[in-house]
C-alpha positions as CSV (number, residue, x, y, z in Angstrom):
1,X,0.0,0.0,0.0
2,X,1.2,3.5,-0.8
3,X,1.0,6.4,1.6
4,X,-0.5,9.7,0.5
5,X,1.7,11.5,-2.0
6,X,3.3,14.7,-0.8
7,X,4.0,17.9,-2.8
8,X,7.1,18.3,-5.0
9,X,7.6,14.6,-5.3
10,X,7.6,14.7,-9.1
11,X,11.0,14.5,-10.9
12,X,12.7,13.4,-7.7
13,X,12.6,9.7,-8.1
14,X,16.2,9.6,-9.3
15,X,17.4,11.1,-6.0
16,X,15.8,8.5,-3.8
17,X,18.9,6.4,-3.3
18,X,21.4,9.3,-3.3
19,X,23.3,10.3,-0.2
20,X,22.3,13.6,1.5
21,X,23.9,16.5,-0.4
22,X,25.7,18.9,2.0
23,X,27.3,22.3,1.5
24,X,29.9,23.5,4.1
25,X,30.2,27.2,4.6
26,X,33.0,28.3,7.0
27,X,35.8,30.9,6.7
28,X,38.3,28.4,8.2
29,X,39.7,26.0,5.6
30,X,40.9,23.8,8.5
31,X,37.3,23.4,9.8
32,X,35.9,22.9,6.3
33,X,38.5,20.2,5.6
34,X,37.9,18.5,9.0
35,X,34.1,18.5,8.5
36,X,34.5,17.2,5.0
37,X,36.5,14.2,6.2
38,X,34.1,13.4,9.0
39,X,31.0,13.7,7.0
40,X,32.3,12.0,3.8
41,X,33.2,9.0,6.0
42,X,29.5,8.4,6.4
43,X,28.0,6.7,3.3
44,X,24.7,8.6,3.9
45,X,26.4,12.0,3.3
46,X,28.0,13.6,0.2
47,X,29.8,16.9,0.3
48,X,28.8,18.7,-2.9
49,X,30.3,22.2,-2.1
50,X,32.6,24.0,0.3
51,X,32.6,27.8,0.6
52,X,34.5,30.3,2.7
53,X,31.8,32.9,3.0
54,X,28.1,33.5,2.5
55,X,28.4,35.1,-0.9
56,X,30.5,32.2,-2.3
57,X,27.8,29.8,-1.0
58,X,25.1,31.8,-2.7
59,X,27.0,31.8,-6.0
60,X,27.3,28.0,-6.0
61,X,23.8,27.1,-4.9
62,X,22.3,26.5,-8.3
63,X,25.3,24.6,-9.6
64,X,25.7,22.2,-6.6
65,X,22.1,21.8,-5.5
66,X,22.6,21.0,-1.8
67,X,19.9,19.7,0.4
68,X,21.4,20.9,3.6
69,X,23.9,23.8,4.4
70,X,26.1,23.9,7.4
71,X,26.5,27.6,7.9
72,X,29.1,29.4,10.1
73,X,28.1,32.8,11.6
74,X,31.2,34.9,11.6
75,X,32.7,35.2,8.1
76,X,34.2,37.9,5.9
77,X,32.4,39.4,2.8
78,X,29.0,38.0,3.9
79,X,28.4,36.5,7.3
80,X,26.0,33.7,8.0
81,X,23.1,35.7,9.4
82,X,23.1,37.9,6.2
83,X,23.4,34.9,3.9
84,X,20.8,32.8,5.6
85,X,17.6,34.5,4.3
86,X,19.1,34.8,0.8
87,X,19.9,31.0,0.8
88,X,16.4,30.2,2.0
89,X,14.8,32.5,-0.5
90,X,16.8,30.9,-3.3
91,X,16.1,27.3,-2.2
92,X,12.9,27.2,0.0
93,X,13.2,23.5,0.7
94,X,16.8,23.7,1.8
95,X,17.7,22.9,5.5
96,X,20.2,25.2,7.1
97,X,22.2,24.1,10.2
98,X,23.9,27.0,11.9
99,X,27.4,26.3,13.3
100,X,29.0,28.7,15.7
101,X,31.3,28.8,18.7
102,X,29.5,28.8,22.0
103,X,29.4,32.4,23.1
104,X,26.5,34.5,24.3
105,X,26.7,36.6,21.2
106,X,26.6,33.6,18.9
107,X,23.9,31.9,20.9
108,X,21.8,35.1,20.4
109,X,22.5,35.1,16.7
110,X,21.8,31.4,16.4
111,X,18.3,31.9,17.8
112,X,17.7,34.9,15.5
113,X,18.8,32.6,12.6
114,X,16.2,30.1,13.5
115,X,13.5,32.8,13.4
116,X,14.8,33.6,9.9
117,X,14.5,30.1,8.6
118,X,17.4,28.0,9.9
119,X,16.3,24.5,10.9
120,X,18.7,24.0,13.9
121,X,22.2,24.9,15.2
122,X,25.2,23.0,16.4
123,X,27.6,24.6,18.9
124,X,31.2,24.5,17.7
125,X,34.1,24.2,20.1
126,X,36.1,27.4,20.5
127,X,39.4,26.4,19.0
128,X,40.5,24.2,16.1
129,X,42.2,21.9,18.5
130,X,39.0,21.4,20.5
131,X,37.1,20.8,17.3
132,X,39.5,18.1,16.3
133,X,39.3,16.4,19.6
134,X,35.6,16.7,20.3
135,X,33.9,13.4,19.6
136,X,30.6,14.9,20.8
137,X,30.7,17.7,18.2
138,X,31.5,15.2,15.4
139,X,28.6,12.9,16.5
140,X,26.1,15.7,16.9
141,X,26.8,17.4,13.5
142,X,26.6,14.0,11.6
143,X,23.4,13.0,13.3
144,X,21.7,16.4,12.9
145,X,22.6,16.5,9.2
146,X,21.1,13.0,8.6
147,X,18.0,13.6,10.6
148,X,17.2,17.0,9.1
149,X,17.9,15.9,5.5
150,X,15.9,12.7,6.0
151,X,12.9,14.6,7.4
152,X,12.9,17.1,4.5
153,X,13.1,14.3,1.9
154,X,10.1,12.6,3.6
155,X,8.2,15.9,3.4
156,X,9.0,16.1,-0.3
157,X,7.7,12.6,-1.0
158,X,11.1,11.0,-1.2
159,X,12.2,7.8,0.6
160,X,15.6,8.7,2.2
161,X,18.5,6.7,0.8
162,X,16.3,4.3,-1.1
163,X,15.0,2.5,2.0
164,X,11.4,1.5,1.7
165,X,9.0,3.4,3.9
166,X,8.2,1.6,7.1
167,X,4.9,-0.1,7.7
168,X,2.1,1.4,9.6
169,X,3.1,3.0,12.8
170,X,2.5,1.2,16.0
171,X,-0.8,2.3,17.5
172,X,-2.0,3.8,14.2
173,X,-5.3,3.4,12.5
174,X,-5.2,2.9,8.7
175,X,-8.0,4.1,6.5
176,X,-8.5,4.0,2.7
177,X,-8.9,7.3,0.9
178,X,-8.9,7.7,-2.8
179,X,-7.0,4.4,-3.2
180,X,-4.2,5.6,-1.0
181,X,-3.5,5.2,2.7
182,X,-4.0,7.8,5.4
183,X,-2.5,6.9,8.8
184,X,-4.4,8.3,11.8
185,X,-2.9,8.1,15.2
186,X,-4.7,6.2,18.0
187,X,-5.6,8.6,20.7
188,X,-6.6,8.2,24.4
189,X,-9.1,10.1,26.5
190,X,-7.9,13.2,28.2
191,X,-7.7,13.3,32.0
192,X,-11.0,14.2,33.7
193,X,-8.9,16.1,36.3
194,X,-8.2,19.8,35.5
195,X,-4.4,20.3,34.8
196,X,-2.4,22.1,37.4
197,X,0.9,22.2,35.4
198,X,2.0,22.2,31.8
199,X,5.2,20.3,30.9
200,X,6.8,20.7,27.5
201,X,9.6,18.7,25.8
202,X,11.3,19.7,22.6
203,X,14.6,19.5,20.7
204,X,15.4,20.0,17.0
205,X,13.3,22.9,15.7
206,X,12.1,23.5,19.3
207,X,12.9,27.2,19.7
208,X,10.6,28.2,16.9
209,X,7.9,25.8,18.0
210,X,8.1,27.0,21.6
211,X,7.9,30.6,20.5
212,X,4.6,30.0,18.6
213,X,3.2,27.8,21.4
214,X,4.0,30.1,24.3
215,X,2.6,33.1,22.5
216,X,-0.5,31.0,21.7
217,X,-1.2,30.2,25.4
218,X,-0.1,33.5,27.0
219,X,-3.6,35.0,27.3
220,X,-5.2,34.0,30.6
221,X,-2.4,31.6,31.5
222,X,-2.7,30.7,35.2
223,X,-0.7,27.5,35.4
224,X,3.1,27.2,35.7
225,X,4.8,25.9,32.6
226,X,8.1,23.9,32.7
227,X,10.1,23.3,29.6
228,X,13.0,20.9,28.7
229,X,14.5,22.0,25.4
230,X,17.7,20.2,24.4
231,X,20.2,23.1,24.5
232,X,23.6,24.1,25.9
233,X,23.6,26.3,29.0
234,X,24.5,29.5,27.1
235,X,21.4,29.0,24.8
236,X,18.8,28.3,27.5
237,X,19.1,31.6,29.2
238,X,18.9,33.5,26.0
239,X,15.9,31.4,24.9
240,X,14.1,32.3,28.1
241,X,14.7,36.0,27.3
242,X,13.4,35.5,23.7
243,X,10.2,33.8,25.0
244,X,9.7,36.5,27.6
245,X,10.1,39.4,25.2
246,X,7.8,37.8,22.6
247,X,5.0,36.7,24.9
248,X,5.1,39.3,27.7
249,X,5.1,36.4,30.2
250,X,7.8,35.9,32.9
251,X,10.0,33.3,31.3
252,X,13.2,32.3,33.1
253,X,15.9,29.8,33.2
254,X,15.2,27.4,36.1
255,X,17.2,27.6,39.3
256,X,17.6,25.2,42.2
257,X,14.8,25.7,44.8
258,X,13.0,28.2,42.6
259,X,9.3,28.2,43.6
260,X,6.7,27.6,40.9
261,X,4.4,30.5,40.2
262,X,1.2,30.2,38.1
263,X,1.4,32.0,34.8
264,X,5.2,31.8,34.6
265,X,7.5,29.8,32.4
266,X,10.6,27.9,33.5
267,X,13.2,26.5,31.1
268,X,15.7,23.7,32.2
269,X,19.2,25.1,32.1
270,X,21.7,23.5,29.8
271,X,23.5,20.5,31.2
272,X,21.1,20.1,34.2
273,X,18.1,17.9,34.5
274,X,15.2,19.9,35.9
275,X,12.5,18.3,38.1
276,X,9.7,19.5,40.4
277,X,9.4,18.6,44.1
278,X,7.0,19.3,46.9
279,X,8.2,21.0,50.1
280,X,5.7,21.8,52.8
281,X,2.9,22.0,50.3
282,X,4.6,24.2,47.8
283,X,6.3,23.1,44.5
284,X,9.9,24.0,43.7
285,X,12.3,23.3,40.9
286,X,15.2,21.0,41.6
287,X,18.3,20.7,39.3
288,X,20.7,17.8,39.2
289,X,23.7,16.5,37.2
290,X,22.5,12.9,37.1
291,X,23.8,11.0,34.0
292,X,22.2,12.0,30.7
293,X,19.1,10.1,29.7
294,X,18.5,9.3,26.0
295,X,22.0,10.9,25.5
296,X,20.5,14.2,26.7
297,X,20.9,16.5,29.7
298,X,18.6,18.2,30.3
299,X,16.2,15.4,29.4
300,X,12.4,15.4,29.2
301,X,11.9,12.0,30.9
302,X,13.1,12.9,34.4
303,X,11.1,16.1,34.3
304,X,7.9,14.2,33.3
305,X,8.5,11.5,35.9
306,X,8.7,14.2,38.6
307,X,5.5,15.9,37.3
308,X,3.6,12.7,37.4
309,X,4.8,11.9,40.9
310,X,3.8,15.4,42.2
311,X,0.6,16.1,40.2
312,X,-0.7,12.7,39.0
313,X,-3.7,13.1,36.7
314,X,-3.3,16.9,36.8
315,X,-0.3,16.8,34.4
316,X,-0.7,18.2,30.9
317,X,2.3,17.3,28.8
318,X,3.2,18.6,25.3
319,X,5.8,17.0,23.0
320,X,7.1,19.2,20.3
321,X,9.4,18.7,17.3
322,X,12.7,17.0,18.0
323,X,15.2,14.2,17.2
324,X,15.2,10.9,19.1
325,X,12.6,9.6,21.6
326,X,13.3,11.6,24.7
327,X,10.0,12.1,26.5
328,X,8.5,8.7,25.4
329,X,9.1,6.9,28.7
330,X,8.1,9.9,30.7
331,X,5.0,10.4,28.7
332,X,4.0,6.8,29.4
333,X,4.4,7.4,33.1
334,X,2.3,10.6,32.8
335,X,-0.5,8.7,31.0
336,X,-0.3,5.7,33.4
337,X,-0.8,8.2,36.2
338,X,-3.9,9.6,34.6
339,X,-2.4,12.6,32.9
340,X,-2.7,13.9,29.4
341,X,-0.2,14.1,26.5
342,X,-0.5,16.2,23.3
343,X,2.0,15.9,20.4
344,X,3.0,17.9,17.4
345,X,2.2,16.3,14.0
346,X,4.7,15.2,11.5
347,X,3.9,17.7,8.8
348,X,4.7,20.7,11.0
349,X,7.7,19.2,12.9
350,X,11.2,19.9,11.7
351,X,12.0,16.4,12.8
352,X,9.2,14.0,13.9
353,X,11.3,12.0,16.3
354,X,10.1,12.8,19.8
355,X,6.4,13.6,18.9
356,X,6.4,10.7,16.5
357,X,7.5,8.3,19.3
358,X,4.6,9.2,21.6
359,X,2.2,9.3,18.7
360,X,3.2,5.8,17.5
361,X,2.9,4.5,21.1
362,X,-0.7,5.5,21.0
363,X,-0.6,7.4,24.3
364,X,-1.6,10.9,23.1
365,X,-4.9,12.6,23.5
366,X,-4.2,14.5,20.3
367,X,-1.6,14.8,17.5
368,X,-2.0,18.2,16.0
369,X,-0.3,20.8,13.7
370,X,1.7,23.3,15.7
371,X,-0.8,26.1,15.0
372,X,-3.6,24.1,16.8
373,X,-1.7,22.9,19.9
374,X,-2.1,26.1,21.9
375,X,-5.9,26.2,21.4
376,X,-6.1,22.5,22.3
377,X,-4.2,23.1,25.5
378,X,-6.3,26.0,26.4
379,X,-9.5,23.9,25.9
380,X,-8.1,21.1,28.1
381,X,-7.2,23.7,30.8
382,X,-10.8,24.9,30.7
383,X,-12.1,21.3,31.0
384,X,-13.3,21.1,27.4
385,X,-12.4,17.6,26.2
């Protein structure tokens, strides 16, 4: 059975078995050479272009036809932030992965870049020596390229790397429509207990999704909102500032023993798991440096476990776009405790890993486009099911 065709799938059949086509844009020839060796060693990746500045990248776009661009920020002639909207305008389906050293200035620029159309970012070690020795940087950039490129090919109706599309998702209903197959997720009933807290998990593409969601629920928000977004420490503080400025809500990076206040938003700081505990009848944030879960710290699972322990059926969890399956185990615990989970749908996710995992597990009350999640959450808060 064939799944529903997606747009722009015509004339693309010849690309189905091709490696992901990558352009590297960095003013350091050393970095470009190093990235080229790392990425070319993976059979799923092909380096089709290498440029030393944004203008050179633009000049070679049509000739090299990349699917994904790894774009540095600080470059001569044309920097990454200037080049980004021009690249996206020239190639609307291209995925741009920002790469920059981990400074407050570059973290701020990286978040601006995602608002301008970048799909994600990867923090680059400060020196060439650190780049060469950083296994985590190598692993992260390879995995993000493959996930972003694969997700975009799927959106364009292509089967990444020639692999046949998987069968129906676990926990999915299949219905016939116009001789094609439309997969609908199984859903479960929402909790009958009014929520007392909203917990959100997100990763790749998360900053943009969080901005839209938080702005969508800002009116009449009376519950505390806790967020685990996979990000380094420098980024989480700046993300909190962006959300606060855009929404008008109090959005802060979480601190140890910080009391939860209704109508305020708390973001787990980079490199710390964030949980919620009860002390003398009041709820507080607790941070810890326990081992990473699902290769992540902060991770969604420990946060969701703590929410279920403290609030039981009064937990409303939201899983937004992101790689991997962090949040799946925690969401199961939330639902087993009587709580409710809502997930972002595949079409509007940058990468449908985290929301896809909970959707396929059949534990969501709803799987919705990003634009509809805020209104759904508001209805659930009001007791409309």
